[in-house]
matplotlib code that plots the C-alpha trace (Angstrom):
import matplotlib.pyplot as plt

x = [6.8, 7.8, 11.3, 13.8, 14.6, 18.3, 20.5, 23.3, 26.2, 28.6, 32.3, 34.9, 37.0, 37.0, 37.0, 39.2, 36.9, 38.6, 36.1, 37.9, 35.3, 37.8, 39.0, 38.6, 36.1, 33.7, 34.4, 33.0, 29.9, 26.4, 26.0, 22.5, 20.9, 21.0, 18.9, 15.5, 13.5, 12.2, 8.6, 7.8, 10.5, 11.7, 15.3, 17.3, 19.3, 22.7, 23.8, 23.9, 24.6, 25.0, 26.3, 25.9, 28.2, 28.0, 29.8, 29.5, 30.7, 29.7, 27.2, 29.0, 27.4, 29.1, 27.9, 29.1, 27.8, 28.1, 28.6, 29.8, 30.1, 31.3, 30.1, 29.6, 29.5, 28.4, 31.4, 29.9, 28.8, 25.0, 24.5, 21.7, 23.6, 20.6, 21.0, 24.1, 24.2, 24.2, 23.6, 21.3, 20.7, 17.6, 17.2, 13.8, 13.6, 9.8, 9.0, 12.1, 14.2, 17.6, 18.7, 22.3, 23.3, 26.8, 28.1, 31.2, 33.1, 32.3, 30.2, 27.8, 24.2, 22.5, 19.0, 17.0, 13.2, 10.9, 7.2, 5.2, 2.5, 4.9, 7.3, 5.6, 6.6, 9.2, 12.7, 13.9, 12.3, 14.7, 17.8, 19.1, 19.8, 16.1, 14.9, 12.5, 13.4, 17.1, 17.7, 17.9, 14.6, 11.9, 8.4, 8.5, 5.5, 7.5, 6.1, 7.7, 5.3, 3.1, 0.5, -3.1, -4.8, -1.6, 0.8, 1.4, 1.0, 2.2, 0.4, 1.6, -1.1, 1.1, 1.2, 4.1, 7.7, 10.2, 13.4, 16.5, 19.1, 22.0, 21.9, 25.1, 25.6, 28.6, 31.4, 30.0, 32.7, 32.3, 34.7, 34.5, 36.8, 36.4, 37.2, 37.3, 37.7, 35.4, 33.6, 35.4, 32.9, 35.4, 35.8, 33.7, 34.1, 33.4, 32.0, 32.4, 32.2, 31.3, 31.9, 30.1, 30.6, 28.2, 28.9, 25.9, 26.3, 25.3, 22.1, 20.5, 18.2, 16.9, 16.8, 13.1, 13.4, 15.7, 19.0, 22.3, 23.9, 21.0, 20.4, 20.7, 17.7, 16.6, 15.2, 15.5, 13.9, 16.4, 16.2, 19.2, 19.0, 20.5, 19.4, 20.8, 20.9, 20.1, 20.0, 18.2, 18.2, 19.9, 17.4, 17.8, 15.2, 13.0, 12.5, 15.9, 15.6, 15.7, 16.7, 16.5, 17.1, 13.3, 10.6, 8.2, 5.4, 5.7, 8.4, 8.9, 11.8, 10.2, 8.0, 9.5, 6.8, 8.0, 11.7, 13.6, 13.7, 17.3, 17.8, 21.0, 22.6, 26.0, 25.9, 23.9]
y = [-30.4, -29.7, -28.5, -30.7, -30.1, -30.5, -30.8, -33.4, -32.4, -34.5, -34.9, -36.5, -37.4, -40.6, -39.3, -40.8, -41.4, -40.2, -37.9, -34.7, -32.4, -29.6, -31.3, -29.1, -31.5, -30.8, -27.1, -27.1, -29.2, -27.8, -27.6, -27.7, -25.1, -25.6, -28.6, -27.8, -29.4, -32.6, -32.1, -28.4, -27.1, -24.6, -23.8, -26.9, -26.8, -27.2, -26.6, -29.5, -29.3, -31.9, -32.2, -34.9, -35.6, -38.4, -39.9, -43.0, -45.3, -43.8, -41.9, -39.6, -37.9, -35.6, -34.0, -31.1, -31.4, -28.7, -30.4, -28.6, -31.8, -34.7, -38.0, -41.6, -45.0, -47.6, -49.4, -52.6, -52.6, -52.7, -51.8, -49.3, -46.3, -44.0, -44.2, -42.0, -38.7, -39.7, -38.8, -40.8, -41.5, -43.3, -44.2, -45.1, -48.0, -48.2, -51.6, -51.5, -48.8, -48.6, -47.0, -46.0, -44.5, -43.3, -41.9, -40.0, -43.2, -44.1, -47.0, -48.1, -49.4, -50.7, -52.1, -52.9, -52.6, -54.4, -53.6, -56.7, -55.9, -56.5, -59.0, -62.3, -63.3, -60.5, -61.0, -60.8, -64.1, -65.8, -64.6, -66.5, -63.3, -62.5, -65.9, -65.2, -68.5, -67.8, -64.1, -61.7, -60.1, -58.4, -57.1, -53.3, -50.9, -47.7, -44.8, -43.6, -44.4, -47.2, -46.8, -48.0, -49.1, -48.7, -50.5, -53.5, -52.0, -48.5, -45.7, -46.0, -46.8, -49.6, -51.3, -53.3, -53.8, -56.6, -55.2, -57.1, -56.3, -58.3, -56.5, -54.7, -52.7, -54.1, -51.6, -49.0, -46.8, -44.3, -42.1, -39.3, -36.6, -34.8, -31.2, -31.6, -34.2, -37.2, -38.0, -35.2, -32.5, -30.4, -28.3, -27.1, -28.8, -27.5, -30.2, -33.5, -34.4, -37.6, -38.9, -41.7, -43.5, -46.1, -47.9, -47.5, -51.3, -52.1, -50.0, -52.3, -53.5, -49.9, -49.0, -49.7, -49.5, -46.5, -46.3, -46.8, -44.4, -42.0, -40.1, -36.4, -34.9, -38.1, -37.7, -40.0, -39.7, -39.6, -38.8, -36.8, -36.2, -36.0, -37.1, -35.4, -36.6, -33.7, -33.9, -31.3, -31.2, -34.6, -36.3, -37.3, -35.7, -38.2, -38.5, -37.2, -33.9, -34.6, -32.3, -33.0, -31.5, -31.0, -31.4, -34.4, -32.9, -35.9, -37.6, -40.6, -41.1, -44.1, -42.2, -42.3, -40.0, -37.3, -37.5, -35.0, -35.1, -35.2, -34.4, -35.6, -33.1, -32.7, -28.9, -26.6]
z = [-10.5, -6.9, -6.4, -4.5, -0.9, -1.7, -4.8, -4.7, -7.1, -9.2, -8.4, -10.6, -7.5, -5.6, -2.0, 0.7, 3.6, 6.8, 8.4, 7.2, 5.7, 5.2, 2.0, -1.1, -2.6, 0.3, 0.2, -3.3, -2.3, -1.9, 1.9, 3.3, 5.4, 9.2, 10.2, 11.8, 14.6, 13.1, 14.4, 14.0, 11.7, 14.3, 15.2, 16.3, 19.6, 17.9, 14.3, 11.9, 8.2, 5.5, 1.9, -0.7, -3.7, -6.2, -9.2, -11.3, -8.5, -5.2, -3.2, -0.7, 2.4, 4.9, 8.1, 10.2, 13.8, 16.4, 19.8, 22.9, 24.9, 22.8, 24.1, 22.9, 24.6, 22.0, 20.5, 19.2, 15.6, 15.3, 19.0, 19.6, 18.5, 18.8, 22.6, 22.0, 20.2, 16.5, 12.9, 10.7, 7.1, 5.7, 2.0, 0.6, -1.9, -2.3, -0.7, 1.4, 3.1, 4.7, 8.0, 8.9, 12.3, 13.3, 16.7, 17.5, 18.0, 14.4, 15.6, 12.8, 13.1, 9.9, 9.4, 6.3, 6.6, 4.3, 4.2, 5.1, 2.5, -0.4, 1.2, 0.4, -3.1, -3.5, -4.7, -1.1, -0.2, -2.7, -0.7, 2.3, 4.2, 4.3, 5.4, 8.2, 9.9, 10.1, 9.8, 12.8, 12.0, 14.0, 13.4, 13.6, 13.9, 13.4, 15.4, 18.6, 21.4, 20.0, 22.8, 22.9, 19.8, 17.6, 20.0, 17.7, 14.3, 14.6, 12.9, 9.3, 6.7, 5.2, 8.6, 9.8, 8.5, 8.9, 10.4, 9.3, 11.9, 10.4, 7.0, 5.9, 2.8, 0.9, 0.6, 3.1, 4.5, 7.3, 9.3, 11.9, 13.2, 16.5, 17.4, 21.2, 23.9, 23.8, 27.1, 29.0, 30.0, 31.9, 28.7, 25.9, 22.5, 19.1, 16.7, 15.1, 11.4, 9.6, 6.0, 4.4, 1.0, -0.4, -3.7, -6.1, -6.8, -3.2, -3.5, -6.1, -3.3, -3.0, -6.7, -7.2, -10.9, -10.9, -12.7, -10.8, -10.6, -10.9, -14.1, -14.4, -12.5, -10.8, -7.3, -4.3, -0.9, 2.0, 5.7, 7.0, 10.7, 14.1, 17.6, 20.7, 24.3, 26.8, 30.5, 32.6, 36.4, 36.5, 34.2, 30.6, 28.3, 26.4, 23.6, 22.5, 20.6, 16.9, 14.0, 10.3, 6.9, 6.5, 9.2, 9.5, 11.7, 14.0, 16.1, 13.8, 11.4, 9.8, 7.4, 3.9, 2.5, 4.9, 4.0, 2.0, -1.8, -3.1, -6.7, -8.4, -10.8, -12.4, -12.1, -9.8]

ax = plt.figure().add_subplot(projection="3d")
ax.plot(x, y, z, "-o")
ax.set_aspect("equal")
plt.show()
């Protein structure tokens, strides 16, 4: 059996979500190594680390994000947060997966993706929020450039996904704290932090036959990453540099088979 990329540890506490990762509960958590470049696994530009805790009710995720020039512009929920500097969490659910993005203003972007090859006849089709005629839903190919022969379908062997833009996880809580001055580049900032809590009860759609909460030693596939806007000589660098807990070998976050394996344990 392959070892996990990260071990999430149990907490008996119910954590207040306020963005403060200096709380004792996070000091006792298993913090990851510094994130690496998402494509080649090399050193990332700025330091990012994450930690995951869990208990019978909640999945908790924290980020520490080095940032010398704090900036954010997106304020409307479900706006395109990845156009700002952001942190991202993806959770794989087999035939569906979930994406969450947060910027330094604590603006949230959520999407549920359903693979088209298993969507017809699935349980989702019986729920009004996944009605293709009324939901805010788009066809999504997945890879970054979608040029030439794979423009429409992307490059994934499973093909295309439905992207449900109006999906929200019930009970999701997020918060950020900043060490610096937002959108003021006359000084050098230190970092920002983010806290996330998700009730296990809201992840039923992603359980894919797994127990909720997970059992001791259960493993889930998650993407933990960060995208960073960089300007050089007056021009914004595209694509935005991306770092992650583990590398993908390609600039594409929408590859569940490339995400990090997270094992849930009560003790390290």
